[in-house]
C-alpha positions in Angstrom: -10.8 -10.7 -1.2 -10.3 -8.1 -3.8 -7.5 -5.7 -2.9 -6.2 -2.9 -4.9 -2.9 -1.2 -4.3 -1.5 2.2 -4.7 2.4 2.4 -5.4 3.7 3.7 -2.1 2.9 0.4 -0.1 4.7 -1.6 -2.9 7.8 0.7 -3.0 8.0 0.7 0.9 7.7 -2.9 1.4 10.0 -3.9 -1.5 12.8 -1.4 -0.1 12.9 -3.5 3.1 12.5 -6.9 1.3 8.9 -7.4 2.5 6.8 -7.1 -0.6 5.6 -10.8 -0.1 4.1 -10.0 3.0 1.2 -8.5 1.1 0.7 -11.9 -0.8 0.8 -13.8 2.6 -2.0 -11.4 3.8 -4.1 -11.0 0.7 -3.0 -13.6 -1.8 -3.5 -11.4 -4.9 -3.1 -7.5 -5.4 -4.6 -5.6 -8.4 -2.9 -2.7 -9.5 -3.9 0.0 -12.0 -1.8 0.8 -15.1 -0.6 4.2 -13.4 0.7 2.3 -10.3 2.4 -0.2 -12.4 4.1 2.6 -14.4 5.0 4.5 -11.2 6.6 1.5 -9.8 8.2 0.0 -13.0 9.0 2.8 -15.4 9.3 5.8 -13.3 11.1 4.0 -10.6 13.6 2.0 -12.7 16.3 2.3 -10.3 14.3 1.7 -7.1 13.7 -1.2 -5.1 10.8 -3.3 -6.0 10.8 -2.7 -9.9 11.9 -6.4 -10.7 9.8 -8.0 -7.8 6.4 -6.1 -9.0 7.2 -6.9 -12.6 7.7 -10.7 -12.0 5.0 -11.1 -9.2 2.5 -13.3 -10.6 0.3 -12.5 -7.6 0.3 -8.7 -8.6 -2.4 -8.2 -11.5 -2.4 -5.3 -13.6 -5.9 -3.9 -14.5 -6.8 -1.0 -16.6 -9.5 1.7 -15.2 -12.7 1.9 -17.2 -13.9 5.4 -16.1 -11.1 7.8 -17.4 -13.6 10.9 -16.7 -13.7 10.0 -12.9 -9.8 9.6 -12.8 -9.4 12.9 -14.4 -11.8 14.5 -11.8 -9.7 13.0 -9.1 -6.5 14.3 -10.7 -7.4 17.8 -9.7 -6.4 16.8 -6.2 -4.2 13.6 -6.3 -1.7 12.1 -8.5 -2.4 9.7 -11.4 -1.6 6.4 -9.4 -3.7 7.5 -6.5 -6.6 8.5 -8.8 -6.6 5.2 -10.7 -6.2 2.9 -7.5 -9.4 4.9 -5.9 -11.4 4.5 -9.3 -10.4 0.9 -9.8 -11.3 0.0 -6.2 -14.7 1.6 -6.7 -15.0 -0.4 -10.3 -14.1 -3.6 -8.7 -16.0 -2.9 -5.6 -12.8 -3.8 -3.9 -12.8 -5.0 -0.2 -9.7 -3.0 0.6 -7.5 -0.3 -1.0 -3.9 -0.1 0.2 -2.8 3.7 0.3 -0.6 5.7 2.3 -1.3 9.3 1.3 -3.5 11.0 3.6 -5.5 13.0 1.0 -6.1 9.8 -1.0 -7.2 7.9 2.1 -9.8 10.6 3.0 -11.2 10.8 -0.6 -11.3 6.9 -0.8 -13.1 6.6 2.7 -15.6 9.2 1.7 -16.5 7.0 -1.3 -17.1 4.1 1.0 -13.9 2.2 0.3 -12.0 0.5 3.2 -8.4 1.7 3.3 -5.1 0.6 5.0 -1.6 1.6 4.5 1.8 0.0 4.7 2.0 0.4 8.7 -1.5 -1.0 8.7 -0.6 -4.2 6.6 2.4 -4.7 8.9 0.2 -4.6 12.0 -2.3 -7.1 10.1 0.7 -9.4 9.4 1.6 -9.6 13.0 -2.1 -10.1 14.0 -2.2 -13.0 11.5 1.1 -14.4 12.7 2.7 -13.7 9.4 5.4 -12.0 11.2 6.7 -12.1 14.8 7.2 -8.4 15.5 6.3 -5.0 13.8 9.0 -3.0 15.3 11.9 -4.4 13.1 9.9 -3.7 10.1 8.8 -0.1 11.3 12.4 0.5 12.0 13.4 -0.7 8.5 10.9 1.5 6.8 12.2 4.6 8.7 15.9 3.9 7.7 14.6 3.6 4.1 13.2 7.0 3.8 9.6 6.1 4.8 7.8 9.1 6.5 6.6 7.5 9.7 5.6 9.9 12.6 6.5 9.1 16.1 2.8 9.1 16.7 1.9 6.3 14.2 5.0 4.4 15.1 3.6 4.3 18.7 0.2 3.5 17.7 1.4 0.7 15.4 3.4 -0.9 18.4 0.4 -0.6 20.7 -1.8 -2.2 18.1 0.6 -5.0 17.9 0.9 -5.3 21.4 4.6 -4.2 21.4 4.3 -0.9 23.1 6.5 -1.7 26.0 9.4 -2.6 23.9 12.5 -0.2 23.6 12.4 2.3 20.7 
């Protein structure tokens, strides 16, 4: 399975100490150069820098079609643009991306997408974790924007909707 990732899911899961959840789900992730730069160079003091740098299961790859990246840059940041184009170039099975505008553009190009919350729900379904609620709560406590609606949907998808919030 080929999985390309944007920076937000990496940063969000690293902040709550759950970056390796992605390894358990997908085995290997591929990130474009701009995502590596966003996480490692631009985010020097952020969670995940060392984890991403040292993770042998996170592979860095350059995008070939710079013109396509520049066209997307009119609407998205560089990391999102490169992640979408790299997913197209590699014919990726999945793109991990949280930003709604980027998700819509990727889906319009025929790319299957999921985000941080979707990966957490998938981890529950694959018995990688026992419960999604503690991770969702941790995300919220670490400045991850998670609407009440998405929170409830995630709990329902994980068969945890009757738990106290």
